[in-house]
Each structure stands twice: as C-alpha cells, then as structure tokens.
N, C-alpha and C positions, 0 to 999 in steps of 0.2 A: 356537633356529632353527640351523644353518650357513649355513657362508659360501657364496657362488658361487665356482664352478670353473668355467674353461673348461676344455673336453674338446679342442674340433678346431675349427680355421678353413679352409676351402676357398676360392677364389677363381679363377674360368675367365674370361679374355678379358679384364682391367682391366690396359692397357697392355701390358708384358712380362710380365705374371703369366698366361702363356697357360692352364695349370693348374696349379697347385700345393693343398698342401696339408699342414698342421705341426699338431701337437700340443703346444700352449704349458704353461707351467709359474705359475708367477706372477712370477719374473722371466726374460725372454726378451728375449738379445742377439743380434743381428745383425750377423755381421759376412762384408766381402767387398769384391773391386775397386771401383773406381770404376764407377759405371753398371750396377751389377751385378743390380740392383732391392730393395735396402734400405730406401729411403725410400717406395718404391714399394707393400713389403708395409704399411710405417705408414699411407699413406694408401688403400689397399684397406680396410683395417680402419674408417678414419675413413668411407668410404663406407658401408661394411655398418651402420656406429653411425648418421649420419645417417640409412639406409633405416628403423630398426629405430624411430625414435623418432620421424619426423614425416614427413618428406619431405626428397630428395633435391635442390637448388638451389646455386645460387653463394654463397646468405647461408648454407646450411644447411653447407657445404663449407669455407667459410672462418672459420665461427665453431670446425671443427675443426683448423683446422691445414691443411688438404688444398689444395694448390696448385690452382690454379684454369687447366687447360690448355683450350684448343678442343675443342669436341666433338669433334671426330674424332677428337682424341689419345687420349682416355680408353679405347677401344675398340681391341682387338690389332689389328693389322694384317702379321701375319707372310707375309715372302714365301714359306712353306713350306705356308701354307695359302690351299688354292683357294678354298672356301668360307666366306666370315666367318660368322660366329654372329650372330645379329639382336640377340642380350641382353650384358649382361655381369653374369655371374650370383656370386653370394655363398650362404655358410652359414658358421653358426655353432653350435656343441653345446655345452651346458653342464648340468654337474649341481648339485644344490638341492636340500635334506632328501632324501638317497636315491633322488630320480628325476633321469631325465636326459631334458635337452630338445634341442630342434634349429628352429632359424630357417630356413630358404630363401627366397631372393629372386633374381628375375629383374630386371633392369633394362633398357629400353634409354635410351643417352645422349639428351641434347638434340635438338630439329633446330631448332625456330622458335625456342622461349623458349629459358631456361635451365634448366627442371625435366625431371629425369629421371622416366618414366614406369615403372608396375609393370605388368612382363610379367603377373608370378605370381609370389604369395609362398605361405608355409604355416610352420604350427607344428605342434611335436607333443611327445608326454607319452611316454615311453618305447615309443616306437614309434607311437606311434595317432595319428591327423592331428584336433589337436584345433581347428585353425581354417586354412583354405586357399582363395586366391582367383584366379581366371587373365582374362584377356581372353575368354572363353568363357562366365565366370561370369553369371549369369541378371538377378542385382541388380545394380543400376544402381549401381556404386563411381567415387568418384574416383581414377581412376589415376594420379592425379599424387601423394596421399598415402598415406603405409604404415599398415595398418591396426593394428599392433603394438599400439599405446597406445589405442588408441579402439574396439576390435572387443568385444561383448560376451559373446564366448566366449573374451578372455583380459582378462578382468576380475580375475580373480581374486589374492591378494597375491603369490604366486609369479612370478606373470608381470611384475607392477609394478615387483618386485625386478629384475629380469632387464634391466626397460629404462632404469630407475635406474642400474644397475653401467656396463653397456654404452652406455647414451647417453650419457653426461659424458664420452669418451673425449675427447681432444684430444691432439694434438700439440705437444711443447713443442719450439720452436726458443729458448732465450734470448740476448738480445742484449746487450753489453755495455755499450750507450750507454741502451738502456731498464734494465738491470738498475738502474745508476748516475743512473738517477731522470730524466736528462736528455732525453730522448726517451719521447714515449707511446706506449704500445702499446696498435697497434691492436685488440688482442684483449683486453676488459680481465674474463675473466670471474673469478668468485669461486675460492678467494682469493688465487689470482697469476694473471697475465694468461700466454697463451701464448711470449708473448717476455720475461717477466719481469717489467712492471708488476708494481706495488703490495707489493715484496718487501718492504719496511718493515711492513708493515702485517700481512701474513702473519710474518712475524719476531716482531711484538709480540705477538701469537696465542700462539707458542712458550714465549715468554719469562715462565715461573715460577717460585714458591718453592715444597719439597715436603721438610716438617721440616726447615727451616731450610737445605736445600743448594739451590742455583740450578741450575737444568734449562732446556734448551733444548728443547721435546715426550719427547720419552719419554728424553733422552742430558743425562748430568751436561755441564751447560756447561763443566769445565774440559776433560773429552773432547771437546769441540767449538774447543776452542781450540787442542788438541793439531794437529788439522788445521788451523786458522790459525795457526802457529808462531810467528808476530811479534805478534799480539795480544794482550795482557793485561786485555781487555772489548771486546764490542761491545753494544750497546743501539740501541733508537728514540727518536728525539727528534725536536724542531722546529727547524726551520733557524735559523741564527741567524749574524750576518756576520761572527763570530769564527771558523766554523768553514768559512765557504763564502765564496763571492765572490759579491756579491753579483749580479755579471754572470751566473749561470751559474742558467743555470733549474732546477729543481726541482719536487719534488712536496710536499704537505702535510708528510710525516714522512720524516724520513730515518734511514737508518742511520748510527750515529756511532760510532767506535772509536778504541783507544786503543794505541800501541806500546809494546811492552812497552820498549824501546830508550829512548824519549824522555819528556821530561817527564811528569808527570801533566796538566799544561796545555795542553798538545799533542795534543788532540782533532782529529778529520778524519773527513767523511765519504765515503759510499760514492764517491763522485767524486773522491777524494785516494786510494782502496784500488786495492789488489791487486786486478784482475780475475780473478783465483782463486778469490779469498776468497769473493766477490758469487758465483760456480756454486757452490762446496760450499754455500753457506748457499741457493741455492735449490732445488739437486737434494734435499737433508735436508728443507726444508720442506716439500715437495712429496711425500716419500714419508710424511712425521710429520702433517701434518696434516691433521685430522677433514671440512675442507670440503672438501680437496682431493681430485679425482675417483679414485674404487678402480681405476680402469680409466682409464690415459695413456700414452703414447709421448715419447720425447725424441729428438730426432734429432743425431745426433752428441754423444752423453753427455759425451764427455772436453775439449770445446772450452775455452781455454784454463787448462786444470790441467794442472801438470807432471806426468809422466805414474807416479812414484810416488806422488803425493797424489789420480789420478785413480785406484791400484788402491786404495786405502785408502778412499778412497769409494765404490768398485765393494761395496766388501768390506761397508761400514756403511749403506750405500742398500738392498744386496739384503737383508740382516736385518730392515730396519726392513720395508721394503714386506711380506716375510713375516709380520710381526709386526703387520702392520696388515691383512692379507689383503685385498692391492691385486695388480694385474696391471698390469706394465710392460712395456714393447716399446720397445727402446733401441738403438741403433746405438752401431758404436765404429770408428776408425780405429787408437786406442791400443794397440799388444798388452798392454803392461801390466795394460790394466782384465780383460784375459782373466785374470791372476794372481789378484784380488781376487775371481773367482767359485770356490765350491764344488760345484765338478760332481756332487759324492758327494750333493748334497742334490738328488731329485729334482725340487723346486719352481723351483730353477735349472737351466734350462737354454739352452746353447750351437747358435745354425745357422749355417751356413753360405749366403749366396746365391752363386752362379755361372750364368754364361750358357752354355748350350749349342749343339751346330751350329744349329742354327735359331735363336738368338738367345731360345730361352726362357728363363726362370727358372726354374731349382730349388734346393729348398728342405732343407737336409740339417742334423738334428740331428747334434750332435759328444755323443759319452759318454765316457766313461772307460773302458776297456778294459783289459786284461793288455796288449796289443801299448804304448798309448802307457804304462802304468805302466813298463813295462820301459824305455821309453827315457829315463824318470829325469831329463823336462826340464820346467818350466815351460811351463805353454800360451802364454806370450806367443813361447818361442824353439823351440815346433813351429810355430805360426800364420807365424811367420818364415821359418820354413824351407819352406815349404809342406807339410805333414805332414796341416795340418787341411783342404786346400783354402780357397777363400775370398779368393785372391789373384791380381794379375794377372802374366797370363803375357806379362812382359817376355826380353828377350834381354839 
C-alpha cells in the first residue's frame, strides 16, 4: 500500500488566516516576520486535525499544542470585512492508493461552553461525496462531535489510515528545562512530549546495534556524534549521585554524556550538557522514532542551535522525514536553516507568510527559478536581502 500524501490545505476565517491555501510537501518550512501568521498556520492545522478525529474543545486543542484563545479571537475580525462569516472553515485533500480524498468542515466557535460545533462536514473520494452532513441534515446528529471516525460510510481502512495519519498531529515546542528532565511536560504523549518530555526513553528506543555497528535510529552513532562534536558518547541510564546533584529534580531515566576532552570517569547528564545537544537529539528522535506522529509541526525549529548546526540538522532532519514517509511543518527565524533545504526536491517546500494591506495572511511558495540561480547566492543571503520576501519592513 502506498503512503498517504497531503495535496492541499485550505483555511478560512481563522485568526489572521482569512482565506489561505497551500500545497504541502513532506517537509514544509514557513518563514516570515514576527506576527506574520506562521504559528497560526500550525494551529489551524491543529484545529483541523482535532475536528477530523473526535471533537474540537479546549482539551483536544491542548493535546495538539494549540494555544487556547478567547472564543472571540479564533474567528477573523478584520476591519475590511463588513459581514463576518458564521463559521471557521477548513479543508484538507490527500492522495492514497491512487485515489484522491478531501475532507471539508465548517465550524462555529464556542459560545456558552468550550465546544466548537460542526455546522457542516463532508468527505469525498475522487470527486464523489462519500459522507456529508449539515445543520439541515434530517438525522439527529451530535453537532459537537466529528463523524469522520464513527460514520459507517467511512469505516474502510483508507479512512481510518487518514484519521490516524492526520489525527496524531501535534505542535512541538521543545523547552530546555523539560528536555533536561527538571520540569514535567504538561503534554506527555508517546513517545516524546510536546515540550520534550520523555526524551531519554525515546533515545533509548533508538539506540541499538546493527551488524556490530552502534546506531541511533537509522543513523550511525559516529554520524550523530559529529553533530554533537564535543561528545564521545551518549547513552540512557538511571540517575545516580555521582553524576547528578541530589537536589536536582529528575526523571526515572536520564541522558548521560561523555566529553571527548574529559577523562572517561567524568560523565554528566543532560542537566549539565549543552542545550543544543538536547535539541539535536529531540529533532532527530522525532524524525526517526516509529511511534512518533507521522504528521507533526515544530514551532521555532532552530531554537538553541548554532546557525551552522541548525543548517546541518535541517538537512539531515529533512532526509529522515522523507525516508520515514512523514509530513512536518516547521517555522524558523534562522536564515541558515534554509541552506540545509534541497528545494530541487519537490518533497521539500519553502513558504513565506506575509500580511497584506488588509492584514490578511498570504502564503507563497518559494521555488528554485532561473532568476534565483543566476543570483548565485545561498537561500540565507537571499532571505536576508529581502529577495524571498518574508521579512519585516523596517526603516
């Protein structure tokens, strides 16, 4: 069976996303000025994911990593729009086993409680409606529950596969204290929490031997150690007072490092290690762990990483996402991340987000063109110089 591949995502009337659509690849990188709508795109996908798999309320959105806003702020309220829409609208189309599918829903934001209501939703296969309902449907249906996973019309495996692929989506925002194991992750999902909890357990799952070679997922351990250039070894162990101060709160399992410049007896934990090393392990564990979501987002991909390290990690991360048939949406403010992207590969796509004169977000894909090639400059330089767009208008 072929792997699911997203074709198009459309969003209307959600926050600053008045009317946007884009065609994603496997790796989707969003760049833009602060407040240009990058995080809103990730959150809109989170609402869409929740609506496909059960229901939309505060609990389901928190599990996706979506920031909880006042109900009135979820729906677009632009000065330029005289008549507000009653609904917030989402659609996603995908290909699977030589067929094309589309899911569309129209939701009303919470009023008296925190539950979004389904005004209408439909599913089609190759242009033919497979399931549909609206507030005019004669059958008495619960308008606070999505029917994608429970309708008999959608019981076939191809629909359950889509529900699993899109429904497991979450927005990851790793936090240094959580990665160090000193703060609990509020969203402890399997295998890694949205803020980086349980990183040690995920790493332990990925470390193994293959024909005598030490591996980290599908990477040779020596290649991983090139990314963490000061480390000669890392492993997962139990906390012990010889390497961790008893006053430091910790998890049941910890990441233990050895520094190539120190004696072998001088081991230390993630609590004392460079935070950049923890972010590298986090990103690649998400990309390669078989129990990690097949579709997810990372807000601020470059956080805590040196620019050149971020470039290399972006390159390796992108390759692993494609190898694992996953889909990822990431935001970044680091120009060198772009230099780690092979835009000649159609699975890797770069988008800019910008606000037009009405404040509406516009999404534009950046593709390799003869004009860009003739400039003979790296993407990072083209972005900084404003050639790609996605930069603030500063005097």
